[in-house]
N, C-alpha and C positions, 0 to 999 in steps of 0.2 A: 469499559468497566460496566456500563449500563447492560451491554450484551451478555457479559459474563453473568451478572445478576439474573438476567432474564432466563438464561439456560438453568441457573440454580433453582429459580422459581419453577421451571418446567419439570424439573425433576422431583420437586416436592409435590407438584399438582398430581402427577400421574403415579406418585407412591412407589419408588424403587423397591424392589425386594431386598430384605437385609442380607439374604443369601447371595453370594456372588456368583451370578449366572454367566457362564462363558458363551459367547456368540461369535460368529465370524466378524473379525475386525475389532476385536477387543472385548472387555467386560460390558455386560449389559448396563446401561444407564437408565432406561425408562422403557415403558411399554404404553403403546396407544392401541387398545384393544388387542389384536393378535400380533401388532407390529412392534418389534424389539428394536430400539434405538440403542446403538452401541457407544461406548465412550469415544471410540476412534471416529466415529460419524459426528459426534459433537464437537471433537477436536478439529476435525477437517473443516466443519461449517464455521467454527469460530476463526479459524485460520483464514477462511475466505472472506468472512464479514469483517474482520478487523485484523489484518495481517500485522500491522505495527504493534498493537496491543497483545496479540497472541505471542509474537516473537519476544516482546519485552517481559511478559509474564514467565514465559518458559525459560528465558535466560535468567531472570531474577531467582526463579526456583532452583536452577541449577547452581548459581553462584552461592545461594544460601547453603545448600548441601555441601559444596565444596569447602566453604568457610567453616562449617560445622566439622567436617572431616579433618580439616587442617588443625582445628582446635583439639579434637580428640587425639590425633596423632602426636601432636606437640605435647599433650600431658603425658601420653604413654612413653615417649622417648625421654622425657625429663624424669619420670618416675623410674625408668630403667636404668638411666645414667646415675641417679641419685642412689639407688639400691646398691650398685657397684661399689659406690663410695661409702656405704653404710651412713647415708645421710637422708634426711627427710627431703621431699621434693622441693618444699619451700625453701628450706635451707641452702640446697643445692643451686636452685636457680638465683637466689639472692647473691650467693658467692660468685656465680659465673657472671651475672650482670655487673657486678662491682668491678671485675677485671676488664670488662669490655666497655666501660664508661669512664668519663672523667668529669670532674666538677665544672660547671658552668661558670666561666669568668666574666669580669666586667667587660672585657673587649668583646666577647661573644654577644653580649647583650646590646652593646653599642653598635656592633656591626650589622646586627639584625634590625635594630631600630632604624638606622640610616638607610639600609637597603628596602626598608618597607614604609618609609616616611609618609607616603601618599596614603597609606591605609591607617595611619595614626589620627587622622581627623584633628590635627592640631594639638594633640595631647603631648606634654613633655616626656623626655626620656625618664626623668625621676618618677612620673606618674606610672608610665607603662612598664618600667623595669621588672617588678614582680611578676607580672603576667607573662612578660617575654621569657623570663628566666624559667617559669614553670612549664611554658611551651616548649622551650628548648630541651629541657630535662626529659619531658614526656617523649619527644621526638627521639631522643638519643636512647631512652629506655626501649622504645619499640624497636629501633634498629638494632639494638644489642640483642634483644630477645630473638629477633628474626635471624641474626647471624649465629646465635646459639643453636636454634632449631635446625638451620641449614647444615651446620656442622654434624649435629647428632644424626641427621638423615642420611649423611654421607656414609656413616658407619653402622647405622642401624638396620632393622630388617627392611626388606623390600616393600614398598607401599604400592599396591595395585588397586586402581580405582575401578570398580566394577560396574558403575553406573555411567552411562555415556552423556555427554553434553548435547544440548539441542543442535541440530543440523538442518540447513536449508539446502536443498537441491538446486544448484545453480548451473545452468548451461554455459558452457564456454564456446562461443562461435569460432569458426575457423579464421575469421578476420579480426577478432578481438586482439588488440595490442598485447603482446605477451613476451616474457623472457623465460626460456626453459623449456624442456621437453614434455610434450603432452602426456608422457608415461611417467613423469615424476611421481614419486609416492605423495607428496605434498603439492596441493594447488592453493595458492593465495590469491583471492580476488579482491581487489580494491575498488570500491565505489567512491569517486573522488571528484573533485572540482578545482580547476586551475587557480580560482581566485581565493580559495578557502585557506586562511592562515595555518589552520591545523594540519590540512593536508600537506602544505609546504613544509611544515615541522616534521611530519613522519616520513616525508620522501627520503632523507639520508638514512633514517633508521631501517626503512624497507631494503635500501640498497646494501646496508651492512648485513642484514639478515640474508639477502641473496648471496653475498659474498661467503657467508659462513657456511651455507648448506649446498652451494653449488648446483650440480645436477640432480639433487634430491628435492628441489624446490622449483616450482613453476609460478611465476607472478603474471598476473592478468590485470589489465586496466579496464574498468567500466565507468561510463560517464555518469555523472549525477550532479549536474550544475544546480546550485540553489540560487535561482535567478531572482528571487525577491530580495536578497541581500547582497548578491554578487552579480551585478548586471552585465558584467564582461565574461562571465564564466561560459556561457553557452556558445558564443562565438570562439572563444579559446578552445572549447572542446572539438568544434568543427575543424579548427585549424590543426589540432592534433592528429586528426584523420587524414587531412590533406597532406601532412608531413609523412604520415605512415605510407601514403601512396608512393613515396620516393624513398622508402625504406629508413627514415629518420625520426620514427616517432618518439623513442626514448630520449634522443639527444634533444629534440624539440621540447619534450616534457621537461626535461632539466632546465631548459632555457626559459620556459614560462615560468617555472617556479622561482627561478632566479631573478626574475623581473616581474613579480606579481603586481606591482603598483602600475605597470604600463602594459595594459592588455587591450588596447584600442586596435581596431583592424589595421592602422597604418604600422603600429608596433608588431602586430602578429606577421605582417609581411617583411618587416625588417629582420626579424629574427630568422625567417626562412632564408633570406639572402644571406645573412651573416653565417648560416650553416652550409651554405653552398648549394642550396635547393634550386631547381629550375624556378625562377621567379615568375615566369609567365604561367606556367602550369599551376603553381601554387596559388597565385592570385585569382586565376580562373576559377579554381576549386572553391576558394574561400568566398569570392564575390557572388557566385551562384548558389551559395549555401548547399552544395553538393551533399554534405553529411548532416544536414539539419536534422532529418528524419532518423538518422542514426543516433544522434545524441538524444533525441526525444525517447527513442526505444530503450536507451540505457536508463533514463528516468523512470519509465514505465516499469521496467523490470525491476529496478530498486524498490520502487513503491510497492510492487506485488509481494516483495520479500519483507516489507515493514522497514525499509531504510527511510530515515527521516532527518539524518545528519551526515555530515562528512568530517574526516574519512570514516566509512563503514567497511570493514575488512572481514572476510570469510576465509578461514583456514579449514580446507576440507569440509566447508559448510558450517564451521563453528565461528560464531560472530566475535570479533574483537572491535570494540567501538572506541573511536577517538585516536588521538595522537599518543598511543601507549609507548612506554619505554622498550628498548631492545629486549630486556629480559621477559617482558610479557609475551612477546612473539616466540622467543625461544621456548619457554615453558610449554605452549601450546604445540609447537611444531615437533619438539622432542616426544611429547606424548603421542602425537600421530605417527611419528617414525616408529616408536616402540610398538604400537598397535600393528603397523604394516609387516613387522617381523613375524 
């Protein structure tokens, strides 16, 4: 943020012309004597100085635009459907939501209270019931409106997004663990950590995504162990590559996530034996830290891209952060496949 403010101050200091001047590499941002500094040069320098901040700002700006676009499209679709029924938009939406929701009953309130008892801080059901009811009603209304918009989009005019999402160029090395063809139209790259609970949570989702898209999708693993909070993750990353030497990375990957609370070296060796790997070769690989530098390279690569949490996933360079639901991945992949046509 400080660097961004500094760059803003530089622009003010050197008095950018109010007329938009075009220069090689983007619009002119500043002059220093006869030297013109372009907006692209500023953007490239910001990315180099603060990759995480730059990536976060670019993604936030994109998500803000997409949210605004979705809101405008929803209003247009509702207005169009309302006009066809000779109703106001407000009356049409109210009538539709009424058919898609049901009253919140006492049992719904009790069930929610009991399921979230630890967050109630000792407050009684009687005290919390009104707030819980409002919350459940709001959640139901939001879901109903989303369902309505989804239905209207199926029969409404095509929506083509003409501005692109931020993308990060990421090199896939020949020996990066991967599933799928290098010529697949969509490449999904996951920076992950074997001890991270959110990485564990997203693993079956990514498997489901791969099953859905088949040879249209390539999935690539990159190491990003968060050693300050996951002390066993680094050695587990090494072990994954030792298993890859024997052609069993993904089977070993699944075994580690299934046993995330037991990732000591003795555990890592046991899992290799359980999978039928050559124990002597695996143990020699692990004990010698043959792939320690390889894991460090993954961390360095992720850091240059601005990765600071796991899982961080890139779909054709577009970032998807955290253990997102299946639908979130489908939405991005479908957009990418549509563009590839």
